[in-house]
C-alpha positions as CSV (number, residue, x, y, z in Angstrom):
1,X,-152.6,-9.9,37.8
2,X,-151.4,-9.8,34.1
3,X,-147.8,-10.0,33.4
4,X,-146.0,-7.6,31.0
5,X,-145.3,-9.5,27.8
6,X,-143.6,-6.8,25.8
7,X,-141.5,-3.8,26.8
8,X,-139.4,-1.0,25.3
9,X,-135.6,-1.3,25.5
10,X,-132.7,0.5,24.1
11,X,-130.7,-0.9,21.2
12,X,-127.6,-0.4,23.3
13,X,-129.0,-3.1,25.7
14,X,-128.9,-5.7,23.0
15,X,-125.5,-7.3,23.3
16,X,-125.7,-10.9,21.9
17,X,-126.6,-10.4,18.3
18,X,-126.9,-13.5,16.2
19,X,-124.9,-13.3,13.0
20,X,-126.1,-14.7,10.7
21,X,-129.7,-15.0,12.0
22,X,-131.0,-18.6,12.1
23,X,-132.9,-19.8,9.1
24,X,-136.2,-21.5,9.4
25,X,-136.2,-25.2,8.5
26,X,-138.8,-24.8,5.8
27,X,-140.9,-22.0,4.4
28,X,-143.7,-22.8,2.0
29,X,-143.8,-19.4,0.3
30,X,-141.4,-16.4,0.2
31,X,-144.1,-14.1,1.6
32,X,-144.2,-16.1,4.9
33,X,-140.8,-15.0,6.1
34,X,-140.0,-11.3,6.9
35,X,-137.2,-9.7,4.9
36,X,-134.5,-7.8,6.8
37,X,-135.7,-4.3,7.3
38,X,-135.3,-1.3,9.7
39,X,-137.6,-1.2,12.7
40,X,-138.6,2.3,13.5
41,X,-141.2,2.0,16.3
42,X,-143.5,4.9,17.2
43,X,-146.0,5.3,20.0
44,X,-149.4,6.4,18.7
45,X,-153.0,6.6,19.8
46,X,-155.6,4.9,17.8
47,X,-159.3,4.3,18.3
48,X,-161.7,1.4,17.8
49,X,-163.2,0.6,14.4
50,X,-166.5,2.4,13.8
51,X,-168.3,-1.0,13.9
52,X,-167.3,-1.3,17.6
53,X,-168.9,2.0,18.5
54,X,-172.6,2.7,19.5
55,X,-175.0,3.9,16.8
56,X,-175.2,7.3,18.4
57,X,-171.5,7.8,18.5
58,X,-171.2,6.6,14.9
59,X,-173.8,9.3,13.9
60,X,-171.9,12.0,15.8
61,X,-168.6,11.0,14.2
62,X,-170.2,11.1,10.7
63,X,-171.5,14.6,11.3
64,X,-168.2,15.7,12.6
65,X,-166.4,14.1,9.7
66,X,-168.1,16.0,6.9
67,X,-165.9,19.2,7.1
68,X,-162.8,17.2,8.1
69,X,-163.3,14.8,5.2
70,X,-163.9,17.6,2.7
71,X,-160.5,19.1,3.7
72,X,-158.9,15.7,2.9
73,X,-161.0,15.1,-0.2
74,X,-162.4,11.9,1.4
75,X,-165.8,10.4,1.8
76,X,-167.3,11.3,5.3
77,X,-168.4,7.7,5.8
78,X,-164.9,6.4,5.7
79,X,-163.0,9.3,7.2
80,X,-163.0,8.1,10.8
81,X,-161.7,4.6,9.8
82,X,-159.1,5.8,7.4
83,X,-157.7,8.7,9.4
84,X,-158.4,8.1,13.1
85,X,-159.3,4.5,14.1
86,X,-156.9,1.8,13.0
87,X,-153.3,2.5,12.1
88,X,-152.0,0.4,9.3
89,X,-148.9,-1.8,9.5
90,X,-147.3,-4.1,12.1
91,X,-148.2,-3.0,15.6
92,X,-148.2,-4.1,19.2
93,X,-151.5,-3.6,21.1
94,X,-154.1,-1.3,19.7
95,X,-157.4,-2.2,18.1
96,X,-158.2,-4.8,15.4
97,X,-159.4,-3.6,12.0
98,X,-162.7,-5.2,10.9
99,X,-162.3,-4.7,7.2
100,X,-163.2,-8.3,6.2
101,X,-165.0,-9.4,9.3
102,X,-167.8,-8.1,11.6
103,X,-166.5,-7.3,15.0
104,X,-167.2,-10.0,17.6
105,X,-165.8,-10.4,21.1
106,X,-163.0,-13.0,21.2
107,X,-163.5,-14.9,24.5
108,X,-160.7,-16.8,26.1
109,X,-161.3,-20.5,25.7
110,X,-159.9,-21.2,29.1
111,X,-161.7,-18.6,31.3
112,X,-164.1,-16.6,29.1
113,X,-162.3,-13.2,29.5
114,X,-162.5,-11.0,26.5
115,X,-159.2,-11.3,24.6
116,X,-157.1,-8.3,23.7
117,X,-154.9,-7.7,20.6
118,X,-151.3,-8.5,21.4
119,X,-149.9,-7.7,18.0
120,X,-150.9,-7.3,14.4
121,X,-148.9,-8.5,11.4
122,X,-149.9,-6.6,8.3
123,X,-149.0,-6.9,4.6
124,X,-148.9,-3.1,4.2
125,X,-147.2,-0.5,6.4
126,X,-149.1,2.5,5.0
127,X,-152.5,2.7,3.4
128,X,-153.2,4.5,0.1
129,X,-156.4,5.8,1.6
130,X,-155.1,6.7,5.1
131,X,-154.4,10.3,4.3
132,X,-151.4,11.8,6.1
133,X,-152.3,10.9,9.7
134,X,-150.7,7.4,9.7
135,X,-147.6,8.2,7.8
136,X,-144.5,7.6,9.9
137,X,-143.0,10.7,11.5
138,X,-139.8,11.7,9.6
139,X,-136.7,11.9,11.7
140,X,-132.9,11.9,10.9
141,X,-131.9,8.6,9.5
142,X,-135.4,7.5,8.6
143,X,-136.1,5.6,5.4
144,X,-136.2,5.2,2.6
145,X,-133.0,3.3,3.0
146,X,-131.2,0.8,0.8
147,X,-133.6,-2.1,0.2
148,X,-136.7,-0.1,1.3
149,X,-139.8,-1.7,-0.2
150,X,-142.3,1.1,0.6
151,X,-145.7,-0.1,1.6
152,X,-144.5,-3.7,2.2
153,X,-141.2,-3.1,4.0
154,X,-141.1,-6.6,5.6
155,X,-141.9,-8.5,2.4
156,X,-144.6,-10.5,4.3
157,X,-147.9,-11.1,2.6
158,X,-150.9,-12.1,4.7
159,X,-153.5,-13.7,2.4
160,X,-154.2,-11.3,-0.4
161,X,-153.0,-8.2,1.5
162,X,-154.7,-8.7,4.9
163,X,-153.7,-8.4,8.6
164,X,-153.1,-11.2,11.1
165,X,-154.2,-10.3,14.6
166,X,-152.9,-12.3,17.6
167,X,-155.2,-12.1,20.6
168,X,-154.1,-12.9,24.2
169,X,-156.0,-13.3,27.5
170,X,-155.3,-10.3,29.8
171,X,-156.2,-12.5,32.8
172,X,-153.5,-15.1,32.0
173,X,-151.2,-14.8,29.0
174,X,-150.5,-18.5,29.2
175,X,-154.0,-19.3,28.1
176,X,-154.4,-20.3,24.5
177,X,-154.1,-17.5,22.0
178,X,-156.4,-16.7,19.1
179,X,-155.3,-15.8,15.6
180,X,-157.7,-13.9,13.3
181,X,-157.1,-12.6,9.8
182,X,-159.0,-9.5,8.7
């Protein structure tokens, strides 16, 4: 039975705050270390990349996307990926984006079980081409705030603007992890 690796908790439950936070012993480049920023998590629903869908479903989505894409002034071929499938930014769980790679199952090296995305670390929090569907929900106290850096709130740069996915084995989270940059 899989163990829960991550869970939601209240900020009030955090009592031992490290001040100042520990510094890493060495960082090769500034973009490897996150800058202090405000974490405003949201629960969302996203769907697999179009390349993980059957040919028939892709054809149906394209037909459905024509009027939807016209309303957003977008290309119907990219509407699903930009508006419905992969949310940009840092996330826990969800689906990997296959922008730079073809989708391929990521089997666990220890047991062969198909790995699942534990988290994604992304250079950008919002995409220029993502329409309005993936913009954060505004709420009282939401950014921009002092030091807000817009699309790159954490200051982390993955490659030349990519995402780093961390895959884990759902059968046993202690099995080796897989990292994949897309």
